[in-house]
C-alpha positions as CSV (number, residue, x, y, z in Angstrom):
1,X,-22.5,31.2,46.1
2,X,-22.1,28.8,49.5
3,X,-22.1,31.4,52.2
4,X,-20.6,29.9,55.5
5,X,-19.5,31.2,59.1
6,X,-17.0,29.5,60.7
7,X,-14.5,29.3,63.6
8,X,-15.0,28.6,67.4
9,X,-18.1,30.5,69.5
10,X,-16.9,34.0,69.8
11,X,-14.9,34.3,67.4
12,X,-16.6,33.3,64.1
13,X,-16.3,34.8,60.4
14,X,-17.7,35.0,57.2
15,X,-16.4,32.6,54.5
16,X,-17.4,31.5,51.5
17,X,-17.2,27.3,50.1
18,X,-14.6,27.5,46.9
19,X,-15.9,25.0,43.8
20,X,-13.5,22.8,45.6
21,X,-14.9,22.7,48.5
22,X,-12.8,24.5,50.6
23,X,-13.5,27.5,53.2
24,X,-12.4,31.2,52.0
25,X,-12.0,33.9,54.6
26,X,-14.3,36.5,53.6
27,X,-13.6,38.5,56.8
28,X,-11.5,41.5,54.8
29,X,-14.6,42.5,52.6
30,X,-17.5,41.6,54.7
31,X,-18.0,42.0,58.5
32,X,-20.8,39.0,59.4
33,X,-23.1,37.4,57.6
34,X,-26.0,39.4,59.2
35,X,-28.7,42.2,58.8
36,X,-27.3,45.1,55.5
37,X,-24.5,42.1,54.2
38,X,-27.5,40.1,53.6
39,X,-29.2,42.5,51.4
40,X,-28.9,40.6,47.8
41,X,-27.2,43.4,46.1
42,X,-24.4,43.2,48.3
43,X,-24.2,39.1,48.4
44,X,-24.0,39.5,44.5
45,X,-20.6,42.0,44.8
46,X,-19.1,39.2,47.1
47,X,-20.2,36.7,44.0
48,X,-17.6,39.1,42.0
49,X,-14.7,37.9,44.2
50,X,-12.1,35.5,43.0
51,X,-12.3,32.8,45.8
52,X,-8.7,32.1,45.3
53,X,-7.7,35.4,46.4
54,X,-9.1,34.5,49.8
55,X,-7.2,33.1,52.5
56,X,-7.9,29.9,53.5
57,X,-9.6,28.4,56.6
58,X,-7.6,25.8,58.5
59,X,-8.8,22.3,58.0
60,X,-11.1,21.1,60.2
61,X,-12.4,24.2,61.4
62,X,-15.9,24.5,63.1
63,X,-18.8,25.2,60.8
64,X,-21.7,28.1,62.5
65,X,-25.0,29.0,61.5
66,X,-24.7,30.5,58.5
67,X,-26.4,33.4,59.7
68,X,-25.6,35.9,62.5
69,X,-27.8,38.1,65.0
70,X,-31.0,35.8,63.9
71,X,-33.8,38.4,64.8
72,X,-36.7,35.7,64.7
73,X,-37.5,32.5,63.4
74,X,-41.0,31.8,62.4
75,X,-42.1,28.1,61.7
76,X,-44.6,27.4,59.3
77,X,-46.9,24.3,60.5
78,X,-48.4,21.0,58.5
79,X,-47.1,22.0,54.8
80,X,-46.6,18.4,53.4
81,X,-50.0,16.6,53.4
82,X,-48.5,13.2,54.2
83,X,-46.5,14.6,57.6
84,X,-49.7,16.3,58.4
85,X,-51.8,13.4,58.1
86,X,-49.4,10.9,59.7
87,X,-48.9,13.0,62.8
88,X,-52.3,13.9,63.5
89,X,-52.4,17.5,62.6
90,X,-55.2,19.4,60.5
91,X,-54.3,21.0,57.4
92,X,-56.1,24.4,57.2
93,X,-57.0,26.7,54.5
94,X,-54.0,28.9,55.6
95,X,-50.6,28.3,56.8
96,X,-50.1,28.2,60.5
97,X,-47.6,30.3,61.6
98,X,-45.2,29.9,65.4
99,X,-42.2,31.1,66.1
100,X,-38.9,29.5,67.3
101,X,-36.6,31.8,69.5
102,X,-33.9,33.3,68.1
103,X,-31.3,31.5,70.7
104,X,-32.4,27.8,69.3
105,X,-30.1,28.6,66.2
106,X,-27.0,26.5,66.5
107,X,-23.9,25.1,64.0
108,X,-24.8,22.1,61.3
109,X,-23.1,19.6,64.1
110,X,-22.9,21.0,67.1
111,X,-24.9,18.7,69.9
112,X,-28.3,19.0,70.1
113,X,-29.5,19.4,74.2
114,X,-31.9,17.0,75.1
115,X,-34.0,19.3,77.9
116,X,-34.4,18.8,81.4
117,X,-37.8,16.8,81.7
118,X,-38.1,15.9,78.3
119,X,-39.2,12.4,76.8
120,X,-40.9,13.1,73.3
121,X,-38.2,15.1,71.4
122,X,-38.5,15.0,67.8
123,X,-36.3,15.3,64.4
124,X,-38.1,17.5,61.5
125,X,-35.3,18.0,58.1
126,X,-36.8,21.5,56.1
127,X,-35.7,23.8,54.1
128,X,-35.8,27.3,55.6
129,X,-35.4,30.9,53.7
130,X,-33.3,33.4,55.0
131,X,-34.3,37.4,54.8
132,X,-32.2,39.8,53.0
133,X,-34.8,42.6,52.5
134,X,-37.4,44.3,54.4
135,X,-40.7,42.8,53.6
136,X,-43.5,43.8,55.3
137,X,-47.1,43.5,53.2
138,X,-45.2,42.1,50.3
139,X,-46.5,40.6,46.8
140,X,-45.3,37.1,45.8
141,X,-42.8,39.4,43.2
142,X,-41.3,41.6,46.1
143,X,-41.4,38.3,48.4
144,X,-39.0,36.9,46.1
145,X,-36.5,39.3,46.1
146,X,-36.3,39.7,49.5
147,X,-34.9,36.5,50.0
148,X,-31.4,36.3,50.4
149,X,-31.1,32.5,50.4
150,X,-31.6,29.0,51.6
151,X,-30.3,26.6,54.3
152,X,-31.0,23.3,55.4
153,X,-32.5,23.1,58.8
154,X,-33.9,20.7,61.3
155,X,-37.1,21.8,63.1
156,X,-36.3,19.9,66.8
157,X,-39.3,20.0,68.7
158,X,-40.5,18.3,72.4
159,X,-43.9,17.1,71.6
160,X,-45.0,17.1,75.7
161,X,-44.1,21.0,75.8
162,X,-45.1,21.8,72.6
163,X,-48.7,19.6,73.3
164,X,-49.8,18.9,77.0
165,X,-48.3,22.0,78.0
166,X,-50.9,24.4,77.2
167,X,-51.2,23.7,73.5
168,X,-48.2,26.5,72.7
169,X,-46.0,25.3,69.7
170,X,-43.2,28.2,71.1
171,X,-42.7,26.0,74.1
172,X,-41.7,23.1,72.3
173,X,-39.7,24.5,69.8
174,X,-37.4,27.3,71.4
175,X,-34.8,25.6,73.6
176,X,-31.3,26.0,73.1
177,X,-30.0,24.0,69.8
178,X,-33.6,23.1,69.0
179,X,-32.9,24.6,64.9
180,X,-29.9,23.4,64.1
181,X,-28.8,25.4,60.5
182,X,-26.9,25.1,57.5
183,X,-23.8,24.3,56.7
184,X,-24.5,27.1,54.2
185,X,-26.7,30.2,53.4
186,X,-27.1,29.1,49.4
187,X,-27.9,32.3,47.2
188,X,-31.0,32.2,44.9
189,X,-28.6,31.7,41.6
190,X,-26.6,28.4,43.7
191,X,-30.7,27.1,43.8
192,X,-32.6,28.0,41.4
193,X,-35.3,25.3,41.7
194,X,-35.8,25.0,45.7
195,X,-39.1,23.4,44.8
196,X,-37.2,20.7,44.2
197,X,-35.4,20.1,46.9
198,X,-34.6,16.4,47.9
199,X,-34.3,16.0,51.8
200,X,-33.6,12.9,53.9
201,X,-32.8,12.5,57.6
202,X,-31.6,9.5,59.3
203,X,-31.6,8.4,63.0
204,X,-28.7,6.7,64.3
205,X,-28.1,5.5,60.8
206,X,-31.8,4.7,60.1
207,X,-34.0,6.7,56.9
208,X,-36.4,8.3,58.8
209,X,-37.9,11.4,56.2
210,X,-37.2,11.3,52.3
211,X,-39.1,13.8,50.0
212,X,-39.0,16.6,47.9
213,X,-39.6,20.3,48.9
214,X,-42.3,19.9,45.6
215,X,-44.6,18.3,48.3
216,X,-44.9,21.6,50.0
217,X,-49.0,22.7,49.8
218,X,-48.2,26.5,50.5
219,X,-45.0,27.7,48.1
220,X,-42.0,29.9,49.3
221,X,-43.2,33.0,47.7
222,X,-46.2,32.9,49.2
223,X,-44.9,31.7,52.7
224,X,-42.9,35.2,52.6
225,X,-45.6,37.3,51.1
226,X,-48.2,35.5,53.8
227,X,-46.0,35.9,56.9
228,X,-45.4,39.8,56.1
229,X,-48.7,40.6,56.0
230,X,-48.9,39.9,59.9
231,X,-45.3,40.8,60.6
232,X,-42.5,42.6,59.3
233,X,-39.7,40.4,57.8
234,X,-36.0,42.0,58.0
235,X,-32.7,40.9,56.9
236,X,-31.4,38.0,59.1
237,X,-35.2,36.6,59.9
238,X,-35.2,32.8,59.0
239,X,-38.5,31.1,57.6
240,X,-38.6,27.1,58.3
241,X,-40.8,26.0,55.7
242,X,-42.3,22.6,57.2
243,X,-41.0,18.9,57.7
244,X,-41.7,16.0,55.8
245,X,-43.6,12.9,57.0
246,X,-41.6,10.7,58.9
247,X,-41.1,12.3,62.2
248,X,-41.1,10.7,65.3
249,X,-44.7,11.7,66.5
250,X,-46.3,9.9,63.6
251,X,-45.0,6.3,64.4
252,X,-47.3,3.5,66.3
253,X,-45.7,3.5,69.1
254,X,-44.2,7.0,68.2
255,X,-40.3,7.2,68.1
256,X,-38.0,9.9,70.1
257,X,-34.2,11.1,70.8
258,X,-32.6,10.4,73.5
259,X,-29.3,11.3,74.7
260,X,-26.9,9.3,72.4
261,X,-28.8,9.2,69.3
262,X,-27.0,10.5,66.0
263,X,-29.0,12.4,63.4
264,X,-27.7,12.9,60.2
265,X,-30.0,14.7,57.2
266,X,-29.1,16.9,53.9
267,X,-30.9,18.1,51.1
268,X,-29.9,18.2,47.7
269,X,-27.6,21.6,47.2
270,X,-27.8,22.5,50.3
271,X,-25.0,20.2,52.4
272,X,-25.8,17.9,55.2
273,X,-25.8,17.9,59.1
274,X,-24.5,15.7,61.6
275,X,-25.7,16.2,65.7
276,X,-25.5,14.1,67.9
277,X,-28.3,14.1,71.1
278,X,-26.8,15.2,74.2
279,X,-28.1,15.3,77.9
280,X,-28.0,18.8,79.8
């Protein structure tokens, strides 16, 4: 299934995308897409519903982040060899973990805010993993069973805040709108090979990033298992699995975002995002 949340802020509804690409309203069957409702067994029950029996959402309706009330967003540091090398980050034998504030999450087409005093705002297309069951000290097989699904993400970062303001990554990762998610939450049956997702990102129509999740050093079940050794993962938590080569920091001279820039990104089987950068 391709699950969505749609509607204006404060009145979002759960839905699914049918084979014709229309959004169907699931609110008579599930209250929202968070917590207990993300358990893989509950999602499997939704898959048995005939989409044709569900009301259609209005054309042009806004898509929201596909997961409601996210508990935490866990980022994985360098996970693609070329990306780490070009951006000047050291590859470690274990994954680097950081947190993005849950309030950084936004919809796939919402504006991206350029923070006050920011001049080095960067991009990073990623595959995100959404947790559907509690995972604590999970083995790799249990970790796989804890996954509710996958979605597209953009790990937006203010590099000065990240690297020059005390070296605390969370500072540069957590501004409002710094984690666009969606458009869809794709269940594992819809994306049977998350290790072969083609990802891309354009800024103002110019291709900046392109590659495959097959290049990841640390694979998805291992990452879920690894994170669960250090913090309990709960339904609705999101893990960002790392970004490809081509972030703005890696250029000489570096390239960063400004108000008026437009970012488009996508992933095979995951849909696309389209965001305009705005000043606040």
